[in-house]
C-alpha positions, -999 to +999 in steps of 0.1 A: +000+000+000+014+033-011-009+056+010-016+059+047-053+063+039-053+029+023-037+014+054-063+031+076-091+018+054-078-018+056-073-017+094-107-001+099-123-028+079-107-053+103-125-033+131-158-036+112-153-074+109-146-075+146-180-060+152-168-026+165-194+001+170-168+028+175-137+033+155-113+061+165-086+072+140-061+098+149-031+112+130-007+134+149+019+152+129+046+161+154+071+180+132+093+190+161+100+154+169+099+142+133+069+119+139+038+111+119+017+089+143-013+069+131-035+054+159-066+033+153-087+022+182-119+001+182-143-014+207-146-046+187-142-082+198-105-079+204-078-104+196-069-133+219-034-128+235-021-161+219-030-148+184-019-112+188+017-118+177+005-137+146-014-108+132+019-093+120+026-124+100+014-120+064+007-157+061-018-157+090-053-145+085-087-151+101-104-147+067-117-177+049-117-161+014-079-158+012-048-174+027-028-142+034-034-111+055-012-083+044-028-052+060-012-052+094+022-066+082+024-040+055+016-011+078+042-024+103+068-028+075+061+007+061+064+023+096+096+005+103+111+014+069+110+050+080+129+042+112+095+044+130+078+018+151+046-003+153+026-018+182-007-034+187-026-041+219-058-059+223-081-073+249-109-098+241-143-082+246-128-047+248-112-040+215-079-032+198-054-003+196-029-001+168-002+025+166+022+031+137+049+058+140+065+070+108+094+094+107+077+125+092+106+136+070+117+102+059+115+097+021+099+063+026+069+076+045+039+070+024+018+100+014-015+104+033-036+099+001-074+105+001-080+105+038-112+126+034-126+100+011-116+071+034-131+087+065-163+096+045-166+060+033-161+046+068-185+071+083-213+065+059-212+028+052-229+014+083-252+036+104-245+014+135-208+023+135-195+056+147-162+070+135-141+096+152-112+111+132-087+135+149-059+151+129-034+172+148-005+191+134+015+211+159-010+232+178-038+228+152-064+201+155-094+190+135-120+165+150-147+148+130-173+127+149-202+109+132-222+111+165-223+148+161-233+146+125-260+120+131-274+141+159-278+171+136-293+150+108-322+137+128-341+115+103-318+120+073-295+091+066-258+098+068-254+076+037-275+101+017-253+110-014-257+148-006-246+142+030-217+121+019-205+148-005-209+174+022-189+153+047-161+148+023-159+185+014-161+195+051-132+171+060-111+184+031-117+220+041-109+215+077-077+195+069-066+224+047-073+248+075-048+230+098-023+228+070-020+190+071+007+172+052-007+155+021 
C-alpha cells in the first residue's frame, strides 16, 4: 500500500469485521520530533493474546476467502522502513489499539492519500458504526465525529449522497485549514 489512507481503510475494515461500533482514528503530525503517528482504536471483539503476535505475520489471516493477511504486516513494514515503530494491543471483549509511528521527513513515509474519502466511506457505510477522526498538526487540530453529524441530521441518513458529499468536502476544508501534510 502506497498511501496511509489505504492502510487506515484496511485496518478499519478489520475493526468492522470485529463488530466494532466505534472506530477512533487519529493522525498526529509532530514536526518538532519528526513523527507522523497513526493510531486506530476500536471497541470490537479484540484479539486473543495467543493470536496477537501472529497478526503481524502476512501468512496468517482469520479470513476464509484468502490465505494471506497483508494489511497489518504492510503497515508495520512501512512504519519500520522509515525508522519508525509499530505496536498493537488488544483485549478480548474490549477492542484493539494499533499505533504506527512513521518518521515524518523520511523519504519512505507513504503519502497520506485521500484521507477525506476514506473517512467519509467509513462514516457512511454502516449507520450502526460511529467514526471519530482526529488530525493534529503542531497546535492545530481537527476533530470529526459521526455522532455529532448524526445528531444534527435527525431522520436524514448519513449515507444520503448529498450528505456524503458534504462530509467529504467538510473534512477536506478542515484539513486544509490546519495545513496538514498531504
